C-alpha positions as CSV (number, residue, x, y, z in Angstrom):
1,M,-0.3,11.3,-22.8
2,A,3.0,12.6,-21.2
3,D,1.3,15.9,-20.3
4,Q,-0.9,14.0,-17.8
5,L,2.2,13.0,-15.7
6,I,3.6,15.4,-13.2
7,S,7.1,13.8,-13.3
8,T,7.8,15.1,-16.8
9,A,8.3,18.7,-15.7
10,V,9.4,21.0,-12.9
11,H,6.5,22.8,-11.3
12,R,6.9,26.3,-9.9
13,E,3.3,26.6,-8.9
14,L,0.7,24.1,-7.8
15,P,-2.0,23.7,-10.5
16,G,-5.5,24.5,-9.3
17,S,-6.6,20.9,-10.0
18,Y,-4.4,19.7,-7.1
19,V,-5.5,22.2,-4.5
20,R,-7.7,20.7,-1.7
21,P,-10.5,22.6,-0.1
22,E,-9.3,24.1,3.2
23,S,-11.2,21.5,5.3
24,Q,-9.4,18.7,3.5
25,R,-5.8,19.9,3.7
26,P,-3.2,17.9,5.6
27,R,-2.5,20.4,8.4
28,L,1.1,19.3,8.5
29,D,1.9,21.3,11.7
30,E,-0.5,19.0,13.7
31,V,1.3,15.7,12.7
32,V,3.1,13.9,15.6
33,P,6.7,13.8,14.3
34,D,8.3,11.4,16.8
35,A,5.7,8.8,17.8
36,Q,6.7,5.3,18.9
37,I,6.2,3.0,15.9
38,P,6.0,-0.8,16.5
39,V,9.1,-2.6,15.3
40,V,9.3,-6.4,15.1
41,D,12.6,-8.1,14.7
42,L,11.7,-11.3,12.8
43,A,14.9,-12.9,14.0
44,G,14.1,-12.0,17.7
45,P,11.9,-13.4,20.4
46,D,8.1,-13.3,20.7
47,V,7.6,-12.6,17.1
48,V,4.0,-13.9,17.0
49,S,2.8,-11.9,20.1
50,R,4.6,-8.8,19.0
51,I,2.9,-8.9,15.6
52,G,-0.4,-9.6,17.1
53,Q,-0.1,-6.7,19.5
54,A,0.9,-4.3,16.6
55,C,-2.0,-5.5,14.4
56,A,-4.5,-4.9,17.2
57,T,-3.2,-1.5,18.4
58,H,-1.8,0.1,15.3
59,G,-2.7,-1.9,12.2
60,F,0.9,-1.6,11.0
61,F,4.5,-2.2,12.1
62,Q,8.0,-2.1,10.7
63,V,10.0,-5.3,10.3
64,V,13.8,-5.7,10.5
65,N,15.8,-8.9,9.9
66,H,13.1,-9.8,7.5
67,G,15.2,-11.7,5.0
68,V,14.8,-9.5,2.0
69,P,18.4,-8.8,0.9
70,L,19.4,-5.2,1.7
71,E,21.2,-4.8,-1.6
72,L,18.1,-5.9,-3.4
73,M,16.0,-3.3,-1.6
74,A,18.6,-0.6,-2.6
75,A,18.6,-1.8,-6.2
76,M,14.7,-1.7,-6.3
77,L,14.7,1.9,-5.2
78,A,17.5,2.8,-7.6
79,V,15.8,1.2,-10.7
80,A,12.5,2.9,-9.7
81,Y,14.2,6.3,-9.7
82,D,15.9,5.4,-13.1
83,F,12.5,4.6,-14.5
84,F,10.9,7.9,-13.6
85,R,13.9,9.8,-15.0
86,L,13.2,8.4,-18.5
87,P,12.3,10.9,-21.2
88,P,8.6,12.0,-21.3
89,E,8.1,10.4,-24.7
90,E,9.3,7.0,-23.3
91,K,7.0,7.2,-20.3
92,A,4.1,8.3,-22.5
93,K,4.0,5.0,-24.2
94,L,3.0,3.3,-21.0
95,Y,0.4,5.8,-19.8
96,S,-3.1,4.6,-19.1
97,D,-6.0,5.7,-16.9
98,D,-7.7,2.3,-17.2
99,P,-7.6,0.7,-13.7
100,A,-8.3,-2.7,-15.3
101,K,-4.9,-2.8,-17.1
102,K,-2.4,-5.2,-15.6
103,M,0.6,-2.9,-16.3
104,R,0.2,0.9,-16.6
105,L,1.9,4.2,-15.8
106,S,-0.6,6.6,-14.4
107,T,-1.0,9.6,-12.1
108,S,-3.1,10.7,-9.1
109,F,-5.4,7.8,-8.1
110,N,-8.4,7.5,-10.4
111,V,-8.3,10.4,-12.8
112,R,-11.5,9.3,-14.5
113,K,-13.7,10.2,-11.6
114,E,-11.9,12.3,-9.0
115,T,-12.5,16.0,-8.7
116,V,-9.1,16.9,-7.1
117,R,-5.9,15.3,-8.1
118,N,-3.1,13.8,-6.0
119,W,0.6,14.8,-6.4
120,R,1.7,11.3,-7.5
121,D,2.8,9.4,-10.6
122,Y,2.9,5.6,-10.3
123,L,3.7,2.5,-12.2
124,R,1.3,-0.3,-11.5
125,L,2.4,-3.9,-12.1
126,H,0.8,-7.3,-11.6
127,C,3.5,-9.6,-10.3
128,H,2.1,-13.2,-9.9
129,P,2.7,-15.4,-11.7
130,L,5.8,-13.6,-12.8
131,E,6.2,-15.6,-16.1
132,Q,2.7,-14.3,-17.1
133,Y,3.3,-10.6,-16.5
134,V,7.0,-9.9,-16.8
135,P,6.9,-9.9,-20.7
136,D,4.7,-6.9,-20.6
137,W,6.8,-4.9,-18.1
138,P,9.1,-2.0,-19.2
139,T,12.4,-3.0,-20.8
140,N,13.9,0.4,-20.0
141,P,15.9,0.8,-17.7
142,P,17.7,-2.4,-18.9
143,S,17.9,-3.9,-15.4
144,F,14.2,-3.2,-14.6
145,R,12.7,-6.7,-15.2
146,D,15.4,-8.7,-13.5
147,T,15.6,-6.4,-10.4
148,V,11.9,-6.1,-9.9
149,S,11.3,-9.8,-10.4
150,A,13.9,-10.7,-7.8
151,Y,12.3,-8.2,-5.4
152,C,8.8,-9.5,-6.0
153,R,9.9,-13.1,-5.2
154,E,11.5,-12.1,-1.9
155,V,8.5,-9.9,-0.8
156,R,6.0,-12.7,-1.6
157,E,7.9,-15.1,0.5
158,L,8.0,-12.6,3.4
159,G,4.3,-12.0,3.0
160,F,3.5,-15.6,3.5
161,R,5.7,-15.8,6.6
162,L,3.8,-12.8,8.0
163,Y,0.5,-14.5,7.2
164,A,1.6,-17.4,9.3
165,A,2.5,-15.3,12.3
166,I,-0.7,-13.2,12.0
167,S,-2.8,-16.4,11.8
168,E,-1.1,-17.9,14.8
169,S,-1.5,-14.6,16.8
170,L,-5.3,-15.0,16.3
171,G,-5.3,-18.5,17.6
172,L,-5.7,-20.0,14.1
173,A,-3.6,-22.6,12.3
174,R,-0.5,-21.1,10.9
175,D,-1.7,-21.7,7.3
176,Y,-5.2,-20.4,7.9
177,A,-4.8,-17.0,6.2
178,E,-2.9,-18.4,3.2
179,K,-5.6,-21.1,2.6
180,A,-8.6,-18.9,3.4
181,L,-7.6,-16.2,0.9
182,G,-6.9,-18.6,-2.0
183,E,-4.3,-18.3,-4.6
184,Q,-2.8,-15.0,-3.8
185,E,-2.5,-12.3,-6.5
186,Q,0.4,-9.9,-6.1
187,H,0.5,-6.3,-7.3
188,M,3.0,-3.5,-7.0
189,A,2.7,0.2,-7.1
190,V,5.9,2.1,-7.7
191,N,5.0,5.6,-6.4
192,F,6.9,8.7,-7.3
193,Y,6.1,12.0,-5.5
194,P,8.0,14.9,-7.2
195,E,8.9,18.1,-5.4
196,C,5.7,20.0,-4.7
197,P,5.6,23.8,-4.7
198,A,2.8,23.9,-2.1
199,P,2.8,20.7,0.0
200,E,0.4,22.2,2.6
201,L,-2.4,22.4,-0.1
202,T,-2.4,18.8,-1.5
203,Y,-1.6,15.1,-0.9
204,G,0.5,12.5,-2.5
205,L,-2.4,10.2,-1.5
206,P,-5.2,11.2,0.9
207,A,-6.3,9.1,3.8
208,H,-7.3,5.6,2.8
209,T,-7.2,1.9,3.8
210,D,-5.8,-0.7,1.5
211,P,-8.5,-3.0,-0.1
212,N,-6.1,-6.0,-0.2
213,A,-5.0,-8.3,2.6
214,L,-1.4,-7.3,3.3
215,T,0.8,-4.4,2.1
216,I,4.6,-4.4,2.4
217,L,6.1,-1.0,1.8
218,L,9.7,-0.2,0.8
219,M,10.2,3.5,1.8
220,D,12.7,6.0,0.5
221,Q,15.5,6.0,3.0
222,Q,16.1,9.8,2.6
223,V,12.7,11.3,2.6
224,A,9.7,10.8,4.9
225,G,6.1,11.0,3.7
226,L,4.0,8.2,5.1
227,Q,1.6,9.1,7.9
228,V,-0.7,6.8,9.8
229,L,-3.8,7.6,11.8
230,N,-3.4,6.4,15.4
231,Q,-5.8,7.3,18.3
232,G,-7.2,10.1,16.3
233,R,-3.9,11.8,15.4
234,W,-1.7,11.6,12.3
235,I,1.7,10.2,13.1
236,A,4.8,10.4,10.9
237,V,6.4,7.1,9.9
238,N,10.0,8.0,9.5
239,P,12.4,5.9,7.4
240,R,14.2,3.3,9.6
241,P,17.4,1.8,8.1
242,N,16.9,-1.6,6.5
243,A,13.2,-1.9,7.6
244,L,10.1,-2.6,5.6
245,V,6.7,-1.3,6.7
246,V,3.8,-3.8,6.9
247,N,0.2,-2.7,7.1
248,I,-3.0,-4.8,7.5
249,G,-5.4,-4.5,4.6
250,D,-9.2,-4.6,4.7
251,Q,-9.4,-8.4,4.1
252,L,-7.4,-9.3,7.2
253,Q,-9.6,-7.0,9.2
254,A,-12.6,-8.9,7.9
255,L,-10.9,-12.3,8.5
256,S,-10.0,-11.3,12.1
257,N,-13.6,-10.3,12.7
258,G,-12.5,-6.8,13.4
259,R,-9.8,-7.6,15.9
260,Y,-7.0,-6.3,13.6
261,R,-7.2,-2.9,12.0
262,S,-6.9,-2.0,8.4
263,V,-5.0,1.2,9.1
264,W,-5.9,4.6,7.7
265,H,-2.8,6.1,6.1
266,R,-1.8,8.8,3.7
267,A,1.2,10.2,1.8
268,V,2.2,13.8,2.1
269,V,4.7,15.6,-0.1
270,N,7.4,18.2,0.3
271,S,9.0,21.1,-1.6
272,D,12.6,20.0,-1.2
273,M,13.1,16.5,-2.6
274,P,11.2,13.9,-4.6
275,R,10.2,10.8,-2.8
276,M,9.8,7.2,-3.9
277,S,8.0,4.3,-2.3
278,V,7.4,0.7,-3.5
279,A,4.2,-0.8,-2.2
280,S,3.7,-4.6,-2.7
281,F,0.2,-5.9,-2.2
282,L,-0.9,-9.5,-1.5
283,C,-4.5,-9.9,-2.7
284,P,-7.0,-12.7,-2.3
285,C,-8.2,-14.8,-5.2
286,N,-11.1,-13.0,-6.9
287,D,-13.7,-15.7,-6.3
288,V,-12.7,-16.9,-2.8
289,L,-15.3,-16.3,-0.2
290,I,-14.0,-13.9,2.5
291,G,-15.4,-13.4,6.0
292,P,-14.6,-13.8,9.7
293,A,-12.8,-17.0,10.6
294,A,-15.4,-19.3,12.1
295,S,-13.5,-19.9,15.3
296,L,-13.5,-16.1,16.0
297,V,-17.3,-15.8,15.8
298,T,-19.0,-16.5,19.1
299,E,-22.1,-15.5,21.0
300,E,-20.0,-12.8,22.7
301,S,-18.3,-11.8,19.4
302,P,-20.8,-12.2,16.6
303,A,-19.7,-11.8,12.9
304,V,-19.0,-8.2,12.2
305,Y,-18.9,-8.7,8.4
306,R,-20.9,-10.8,6.0
307,D,-19.2,-13.1,3.5
308,Y,-18.3,-11.7,0.1
309,T,-15.9,-12.4,-2.8
310,Y,-12.8,-10.2,-3.3
311,A,-14.1,-9.4,-6.8
312,E,-17.2,-7.9,-5.2
313,Y,-15.1,-5.9,-2.7
314,Y,-12.6,-4.6,-5.2
315,T,-15.4,-3.5,-7.6
316,K,-17.0,-1.4,-4.8
317,F,-13.6,0.0,-3.8
318,W,-12.8,1.3,-7.2
319,S,-16.2,2.7,-7.7
320,R,-15.7,5.2,-4.8
321,N,-13.4,8.0,-4.0
322,L,-10.3,7.0,-2.2
323,D,-11.0,9.0,0.9
324,Q,-14.6,8.0,1.5
325,E,-15.8,6.0,4.4
326,H,-14.1,2.7,5.0
327,C,-15.2,0.3,2.2
328,L,-15.7,-2.5,4.8
329,E,-18.6,-0.6,6.2
330,L,-20.6,-1.6,3.1
331,F,-20.1,-5.3,4.2
332,R,-21.1,-5.1,7.8
333,T,-23.8,-7.5,9.1
334,T,-27.1,-6.0,10.0
335,S,-27.3,-7.7,13.4
């Protein structure tokens, strides 16, 4: 299966299966390169109000002084690069295009149904509870399991601290989101974007929102590629030293009754250097009932979304193309 992966060879030309129709190309020259990105110092003042404002206006923000050890962040990126440098035959053992698998190495987004591929290979891991999933993780590189496990623990703790601040910013109890979303699953996508011979013709990932509740992204410190839609324009999110990027997922948009935005974002590629990102996802329990918080529903602000289970939502999300209309639109109330 190694021939499915784009990280097993150097590509001088972009294969036709990755070329987007002209109307769907990234138009890189129109991207705002130096937009003001919300930054929240978690050790600073007014954390709750700053997070609330960022969630309402942008749907994402960067955090500094977040408590995740900087040496662990560096080690996570290093072991990710080491993994994608493994020989093709080693990586081929882990390849799968089955999205139901709890641990798999794959490419693009959903190769079973998409018509144009994305310039990305990725390792998908389930991460909670660790003792259940780590035995199935790669053993090569040798430090992989220990490094990734330590990083997962730190990010999970950060995620629950952010839940508390987000809940409080909505006028809810600090533990509201954590309780309302049930026992949180945790997934990780280790994304590798090789050098691309024609970055203006394709994507690493096209525009999408995240189906989960909260995403915490560790970006490559040397190479930019994340772009976010803000006020109708794509803006570049450039690497900020020691920062992590946080974006609101669809489930927090529903819980907030539409006050907070699940942000449209995409990954672009470049011809000069490969890029790595590590996305950690906090996901609701499959059978928990999700919908707007009761105290946020009033006569003036009726419920925007009906109640549903995360399992129902996730099934619909995976049955569609990544860049179709916002999946939450399928769950709007009729009133």
